[in-house]
N, C-alpha and C positions, 0 to 999 in steps of 0.2 A: 511638173505635176503640182496642182494646187493642194495646199495642206488639207482642205476639206475633203479631198478624195482619199486620204489615208484612213484606214479603218483600224480601230483598236478594239479588241475583244476583251471584255472583262468577264471572266467566268466567276460567278458569285454564288454564295450560299453559306450555310452554317458550316462549321468545321466538321469534317468527316462526310460531307455530302458527295464527294467525288470530284471536286473542282480540279485538283491537281492532275488526276489521271486524264480527264477530258482535255485540259489545257495543254498538257504535254503532247497528246495525240494531235490536237489541232495544229500545234507548232510544227510537229513533224510533217504533217500533210501539207501545210501551207508554206513551210520554210520561213516562217516569221519568228522574230525573237520572242522569247518567253521569259517571264519572271514570276516568281512566287512571292506573294505579298509579305510572307514572313521575313523575306530578305530585307525588307524596308523598315522593320521594327527596330527601334533603339533597344539596347540591352535592358533598360528599365521596364519596358513593356513586356519583354519576354520573361523577366524575373517576376513581374506582377502576375502574369498568367500562370506561370509555373507554380506559383504559390497558391493558385486557385482563386485569384481575385480578378473579376471582370474589369476590362478597361473602361475608362470614362471617355466621353467625347473629347475632352482636353487631351487625353492620351493619344487619341486617334488622329486628330487634325494634322500634326506634322507627318505622321506615317502616310496618310492619304495624299498629302501634298507631294511627298517623294514619289509616289506611284504616278500621280498626274504628270509630274515633271519628267519621269522616265518615259512615259508614253509620248510626250511632246518631243523629247530628244530623238525618238525614233522617227517621228514625222519629219524633223529637221534632217535626219539621215536619209529620208526618202522611202521609209517603209512603214508598214503597219506593225502592230504588236499584239501580244496576248499576255494578259496578266490575270492571276487568280487573286481574289479579294473577297472577303465575306460581304462587304458592301451592304451591310444590314439595313441602313436607313436611307431614305430619299436624300437627305442632306449630304450623306457621304457620296452617293452616286452623283449628286449635283456637282460636287467638287471634282470628282473624277472626269465628269463630262466637260470640264474646263480645259482639258488637254486639247492641243491643236489636232485637228482631224475629226473624224466621226467616231464616237464611242458607242459600242453596242454591248448590252449586258445579256449573258446567258445565265439564268438562275437555275442551278442544279438542285433538284428537290428529291427527297426520299423521306420515308416515315421516320419519326424520331427514334423508334425502337431499333430500326436498322442502323441508323447513324450512331446511336449509343453503343451498339455492339461493335461497330467498326472502331470507334474511339477506344473502347476497352481493350482491343487487341492490336492497336497500332503501336509500333515501336519507333523510338527516335523522334518523337514530337512532344513539344512542351504543353500542348493544349489538353488538359484533363477533361474527361467526360462530365465531370461535375459542373463545368461551365456551360454545357450544352443548353440547359434550361434558360440561362440568361441570354444566350444567343437567340433562341426561339422567341423569347419575350421581347427582344429588341428588334427582331426582323420586321421590316415593313415590306409588304409584297411589292414586287415590281409593278409600277403603274403603266398604263397604256401609253402615256406620254413620255416614257423614259427611254424608249429606243432599245427594245430587247424582247426576250421571250423566256418562258419557263420550259424546262425539259426534265421529265421524270427519270430518275436514275433507276430504271427497272430492267436493264439489259446490260450487255457488255460495254466496256469503254469504247471499243471500236464502233459499235452500233451508235452509241451516243455521239461520237465524233461525226459519223456519216450523217446522222439526223441533223446535227447542228450545222454542218456545211450546207445542207439542203436549205434549212431555214434561213441561213445567211445569204443564200444565193451564190455560194462559192464552190460549186461542185466541179469547176474546171481546175481545181488545184490552187486557186487563189491568184492566178495570173492577173497582173494589173493592179495589185494591192488591195482594191476594195470595190464595193458596189454601193 
């Protein structure tokens, strides 16, 4: 199978938008490997965010490269992949699209007050709700030329996953790796 036939799904959006819930369900339904972007952060980035300081682009480049390389490694293994990543800027998404295979973005959206409420009640995560405004300020909307779509998180995670699979053209359970 040609590397261009392998699909990598990047579930993107601000922290608390519902990326992880959607990505885990897609991984279960498709049987594809899944990774959470936070797993790729160096300790310095986590400490910075835990202290309430937003990351700079310089903080993010090595983190994004690790995710791109993880996706490429799965293409080399003969599979697609699913990763969550805020992917707030076009330039970040450009770097992720350098992975071998085809990269598609699913931008999970929800109103800021809903997301803030989720962050305020989320346990075991280093991202404080105080950083949410900086994420919205940094967010560059997904462009028509970027290969992906927006999905409003206004329903159950299972429904979001089903709607995403339809939009991706993967309603057969993902056989064949990609479309």
